[in-house]
VOZA-276792 format. One record per residue (C-alpha): x, y, z; chain; residue in one letter. Coordinates in Angstrom, 1 decimal, always signed. Layout:
<rec><x>X</x><y>Y</y><z>Z</z><kette>A</kette><rest>A</rest></rec>
...
***
This chain:
<rec><x>-4.0</x><y>+19.2</y><z>-6.7</z><kette>A</kette><rest>M</rest></rec>
<rec><x>-2.0</x><y>+16.0</y><z>-6.3</z><kette>A</kette><rest>A</rest></rec>
<rec><x>-3.2</x><y>+12.9</y><z>-8.2</z><kette>A</kette><rest>E</rest></rec>
<rec><x>-4.2</x><y>+9.8</y><z>-6.2</z><kette>A</kette><rest>K</rest></rec>
<rec><x>-3.6</x><y>+6.2</y><z>-7.0</z><kette>A</kette><rest>R</rest></rec>
<rec><x>-5.4</x><y>+3.1</y><z>-5.8</z><kette>A</kette><rest>L</rest></rec>
<rec><x>-3.4</x><y>+0.2</y><z>-4.7</z><kette>A</kette><rest>G</rest></rec>
<rec><x>-2.6</x><y>-2.7</y><z>-2.4</z><kette>A</kette><rest>V</rest></rec>
<rec><x>+0.2</x><y>-2.9</y><z>+0.2</z><kette>A</kette><rest>I</rest></rec>
<rec><x>+1.4</x><y>-6.2</y><z>+1.6</z><kette>A</kette><rest>G</rest></rec>
<rec><x>+3.2</x><y>-6.3</y><z>+4.9</z><kette>A</kette><rest>I</rest></rec>
<rec><x>+4.9</x><y>-9.3</y><z>+6.4</z><kette>A</kette><rest>V</rest></rec>
<rec><x>+6.0</x><y>-9.1</y><z>+10.1</z><kette>A</kette><rest>I</rest></rec>
<rec><x>+8.5</x><y>-11.7</y><z>+11.1</z><kette>A</kette><rest>E</rest></rec>
<rec><x>+9.0</x><y>-10.4</y><z>+14.7</z><kette>A</kette><rest>D</rest></rec>
<rec><x>+5.7</x><y>-10.1</y><z>+16.5</z><kette>A</kette><rest>R</rest></rec>
<rec><x>+7.2</x><y>-7.6</y><z>+19.0</z><kette>A</kette><rest>Q</rest></rec>
<rec><x>+7.1</x><y>-4.8</y><z>+16.4</z><kette>A</kette><rest>V</rest></rec>
<rec><x>+3.3</x><y>-5.2</y><z>+15.7</z><kette>A</kette><rest>V</rest></rec>
<rec><x>+2.5</x><y>-2.2</y><z>+18.0</z><kette>A</kette><rest>A</rest></rec>
<rec><x>+5.0</x><y>-0.1</y><z>+16.0</z><kette>A</kette><rest>Q</rest></rec>
<rec><x>+3.4</x><y>-1.1</y><z>+12.7</z><kette>A</kette><rest>V</rest></rec>
<rec><x>-0.1</x><y>-0.4</y><z>+14.0</z><kette>A</kette><rest>N</rest></rec>
<rec><x>+1.0</x><y>+3.1</y><z>+15.2</z><kette>A</kette><rest>Q</rest></rec>
<rec><x>+2.2</x><y>+3.9</y><z>+11.7</z><kette>A</kette><rest>I</rest></rec>
<rec><x>-1.0</x><y>+2.6</y><z>+10.1</z><kette>A</kette><rest>L</rest></rec>
<rec><x>-3.0</x><y>+4.7</y><z>+12.5</z><kette>A</kette><rest>H</rest></rec>
<rec><x>-1.0</x><y>+7.8</y><z>+11.5</z><kette>A</kette><rest>E</rest></rec>
<rec><x>-1.9</x><y>+7.1</y><z>+7.8</z><kette>A</kette><rest>H</rest></rec>
<rec><x>-5.5</x><y>+5.9</y><z>+8.4</z><kette>A</kette><rest>A</rest></rec>
<rec><x>-7.0</x><y>+8.6</y><z>+6.1</z><kette>A</kette><rest>A</rest></rec>
<rec><x>-5.8</x><y>+6.8</y><z>+3.0</z><kette>A</kette><rest>M</rest></rec>
<rec><x>-6.5</x><y>+3.2</y><z>+4.1</z><kette>A</kette><rest>I</rest></rec>
<rec><x>-9.7</x><y>+2.0</y><z>+2.6</z><kette>A</kette><rest>I</rest></rec>
<rec><x>-9.6</x><y>-1.6</y><z>+3.9</z><kette>A</kette><rest>G</rest></rec>
<rec><x>-7.3</x><y>-3.8</y><z>+6.0</z><kette>A</kette><rest>R</rest></rec>
<rec><x>-7.0</x><y>-7.5</y><z>+6.6</z><kette>A</kette><rest>M</rest></rec>
<rec><x>-4.6</x><y>-8.9</y><z>+9.2</z><kette>A</kette><rest>G</rest></rec>
<rec><x>-3.8</x><y>-12.5</y><z>+9.8</z><kette>A</kette><rest>L</rest></rec>
<rec><x>-1.6</x><y>-14.0</y><z>+12.4</z><kette>A</kette><rest>P</rest></rec>
<rec><x>+0.1</x><y>-17.1</y><z>+11.1</z><kette>A</kette><rest>Y</rest></rec>
<rec><x>+0.8</x><y>-18.8</y><z>+14.4</z><kette>A</kette><rest>R</rest></rec>
<rec><x>+2.4</x><y>-21.9</y><z>+12.9</z><kette>A</kette><rest>E</rest></rec>
<rec><x>+5.3</x><y>-19.7</y><z>+11.7</z><kette>A</kette><rest>R</rest></rec>
<rec><x>+5.0</x><y>-17.0</y><z>+14.3</z><kette>A</kette><rest>D</rest></rec>
<rec><x>+4.5</x><y>-14.2</y><z>+11.8</z><kette>A</kette><rest>I</rest></rec>
<rec><x>+1.8</x><y>-11.8</y><z>+10.9</z><kette>A</kette><rest>A</rest></rec>
<rec><x>+0.6</x><y>-10.8</y><z>+7.5</z><kette>A</kette><rest>V</rest></rec>
<rec><x>-1.4</x><y>-7.6</y><z>+6.8</z><kette>A</kette><rest>I</rest></rec>
<rec><x>-2.9</x><y>-6.4</y><z>+3.5</z><kette>A</kette><rest>S</rest></rec>
<rec><x>-4.1</x><y>-2.9</y><z>+2.9</z><kette>A</kette><rest>L</rest></rec>
<rec><x>-6.2</x><y>-1.3</y><z>+0.2</z><kette>A</kette><rest>I</rest></rec>
<rec><x>-5.1</x><y>+2.3</y><z>-0.1</z><kette>A</kette><rest>V</rest></rec>
<rec><x>-6.0</x><y>+5.4</y><z>-2.0</z><kette>A</kette><rest>D</rest></rec>
<rec><x>-3.4</x><y>+8.3</y><z>-1.8</z><kette>A</kette><rest>G</rest></rec>
<rec><x>-0.8</x><y>+10.3</y><z>-3.6</z><kette>A</kette><rest>T</rest></rec>
<rec><x>+2.5</x><y>+8.7</y><z>-4.5</z><kette>A</kette><rest>T</rest></rec>
<rec><x>+4.1</x><y>+10.9</y><z>-1.8</z><kette>A</kette><rest>D</rest></rec>
<rec><x>+1.7</x><y>+9.7</y><z>+0.8</z><kette>A</kette><rest>E</rest></rec>
<rec><x>+2.0</x><y>+6.1</y><z>-0.1</z><kette>A</kette><rest>L</rest></rec>
<rec><x>+5.8</x><y>+6.3</y><z>-0.3</z><kette>A</kette><rest>G</rest></rec>
<rec><x>+5.9</x><y>+7.9</y><z>+3.2</z><kette>A</kette><rest>A</rest></rec>
<rec><x>+3.8</x><y>+5.0</y><z>+4.6</z><kette>A</kette><rest>L</rest></rec>
<rec><x>+5.7</x><y>+2.2</y><z>+2.9</z><kette>A</kette><rest>T</rest></rec>
<rec><x>+9.0</x><y>+3.9</y><z>+3.7</z><kette>A</kette><rest>G</rest></rec>
<rec><x>+8.2</x><y>+4.1</y><z>+7.5</z><kette>A</kette><rest>K</rest></rec>
<rec><x>+7.0</x><y>+0.5</y><z>+7.5</z><kette>A</kette><rest>L</rest></rec>
<rec><x>+10.0</x><y>-0.8</y><z>+5.6</z><kette>A</kette><rest>G</rest></rec>
<rec><x>+12.3</x><y>+0.9</y><z>+8.0</z><kette>A</kette><rest>G</rest></rec>
<rec><x>+11.2</x><y>-1.3</y><z>+10.9</z><kette>A</kette><rest>I</rest></rec>
<rec><x>+13.5</x><y>-4.4</y><z>+11.4</z><kette>A</kette><rest>P</rest></rec>
<rec><x>+11.9</x><y>-7.7</y><z>+10.5</z><kette>A</kette><rest>Q</rest></rec>
<rec><x>+9.1</x><y>-6.0</y><z>+8.4</z><kette>A</kette><rest>V</rest></rec>
<rec><x>+8.9</x><y>-6.5</y><z>+4.6</z><kette>A</kette><rest>T</rest></rec>
<rec><x>+6.6</x><y>-4.3</y><z>+2.6</z><kette>A</kette><rest>V</rest></rec>
<rec><x>+5.6</x><y>-4.5</y><z>-1.1</z><kette>A</kette><rest>K</rest></rec>
<rec><x>+3.1</x><y>-2.4</y><z>-3.0</z><kette>A</kette><rest>S</rest></rec>
<rec><x>+1.3</x><y>-2.4</y><z>-6.3</z><kette>A</kette><rest>A</rest></rec>
<rec><x>-0.5</x><y>+0.7</y><z>-7.5</z><kette>A</kette><rest>L</rest></rec>
<rec><x>-2.7</x><y>+1.5</y><z>-10.4</z><kette>A</kette><rest>T</rest></rec>
<rec><x>-1.1</x><y>+3.2</y><z>-13.4</z><kette>A</kette><rest>K</rest></rec>
<rec><x>-4.1</x><y>+5.6</y><z>-13.8</z><kette>A</kette><rest>T</rest></rec>
<rec><x>-4.6</x><y>+8.4</y><z>-11.4</z><kette>A</kette><rest>T</rest></rec>
<rec><x>-7.6</x><y>+10.4</y><z>-10.2</z><kette>A</kette><rest>T</rest></rec>
<rec><x>-7.7</x><y>+14.0</y><z>-9.2</z><kette>A</kette><rest>A</rest></rec>
<rec><x>-7.6</x><y>+14.7</y><z>-5.5</z><kette>A</kette><rest>N</rest></rec>
***
């Protein structure tokens, strides 16, 4: 069994035209998303999404890698150092 980590992922979207692409990726990885908060920052024409996640490092890496591959999207994550059994 793979060990899981709890963490937070921050996503900044600087081109609102890619929001649908970001949402599609989040939908594909919905099983490990515990909570989500999204805020449009209209004054700067950007969107910010924060996720609380629980998954293996491979799952979390796949999610952040796909998101980070989208132009004008910045992704940062912080994970717990301790793990739990799957």
